[in-house]
C-alpha positions in Angstrom: 93.8 -45.0 82.7 91.6 -46.0 85.6 94.6 -46.9 87.8 96.2 -43.5 87.0 93.0 -41.7 88.0 92.6 -43.6 91.3 96.3 -43.1 92.1 96.1 -39.4 91.3 92.9 -39.1 93.3 94.4 -40.7 96.4 97.5 -38.4 96.1 95.3 -35.3 95.8 93.1 -36.5 98.7 96.1 -37.1 101.0 97.7 -33.8 99.9 94.6 -31.8 100.7 94.3 -33.5 104.1 97.9 -32.8 104.8 97.5 -29.1 104.0 94.5 -29.0 106.3 96.2 -30.9 109.1 99.3 -28.8 108.9 97.3 -25.6 109.0 95.3 -26.8 112.0 98.4 -27.9 113.9 100.2 -24.6 113.2 97.1 -22.6 114.3 96.9 -24.6 117.5 100.5 -23.9 118.3 100.1 -20.2 117.6 96.9 -19.7 119.6 98.3 -21.7 122.6 101.4 -19.6 122.6 104.0 -22.3 121.7 104.9 -20.6 118.4 104.7 -16.9 117.6 102.3 -15.6 114.9 104.0 -14.6 111.6 105.1 -11.0 111.9 103.3 -9.2 109.1 102.6 -6.0 111.1 105.6 -4.8 113.0 105.5 -1.9 115.5 107.8 1.0 115.0 109.3 3.3 117.6 106.7 5.5 119.2 106.6 9.2 118.3 107.6 11.4 121.1 106.2 14.9 121.1 107.9 17.7 122.9 106.4 18.6 126.3 105.8 22.3 127.0 104.2 23.5 130.2 101.3 22.1 132.1 99.3 21.0 129.1 102.3 18.9 128.0 102.6 17.3 131.4 98.9 16.4 131.4 99.3 15.0 127.9 102.2 12.9 129.0 100.3 11.6 132.0 97.4 10.6 129.7 99.7 8.9 127.3 101.3 6.9 130.1 97.9 5.8 131.4 96.8 4.8 127.9 100.0 2.7 127.5 99.2 0.9 130.7 95.7 0.1 129.6 96.4 -0.9 126.0 100.1 -1.3 125.1 100.9 -0.5 121.5 102.4 -3.9 120.9 99.1 -5.6 121.6 97.5 -3.9 118.7 100.1 -5.4 116.3 99.8 -8.8 118.0 96.0 -8.8 117.3 96.6 -7.7 113.7 99.1 -10.5 113.2 96.7 -13.1 114.7 93.9 -11.8 112.5 96.2 -12.0 109.4 97.1 -15.6 110.4 93.5 -16.5 110.8 92.7 -15.3 107.4 95.6 -17.1 105.9 94.7 -20.3 107.8 91.1 -20.0 106.4 92.4 -19.7 102.9 94.7 -22.7 103.3 91.9 -24.9 104.8 89.6 -23.9 101.9 92.4 -24.7 99.4 93.0 -28.1 101.1 89.3 -28.9 101.0 89.2 -28.1 97.3 92.2 -30.3 96.6 90.7 -33.1 98.6 87.3 -32.8 96.8 89.1 -33.0 93.4 90.8 -36.2 94.6 87.5 -37.7 95.7 86.0 -36.9 92.3 88.9 -38.7 90.6 88.6 -41.7 92.8 84.9 -42.1 91.9 
């Protein structure tokens, strides 16, 4: 029974470390730009409002300036990065819990 506990503990410890290592490696690749972040939030086509008169032209000019300052796709990229960060935190926490269970079995 002791050999089974030690073997199970080592397997759980290595499994938890593997989950943490994979998550850190994937996060490093995502944040350095080698891999894209998982696409959870996807941008749809922008809504085009009809332009009427001078007010419509001014509105169109303001919209164009805002698109240059903050493109709509950047908002979705930030949301995807935030979602990946939350998921990575959950995976690292889970890997730590699995590893601690393995350490308890080894002792």
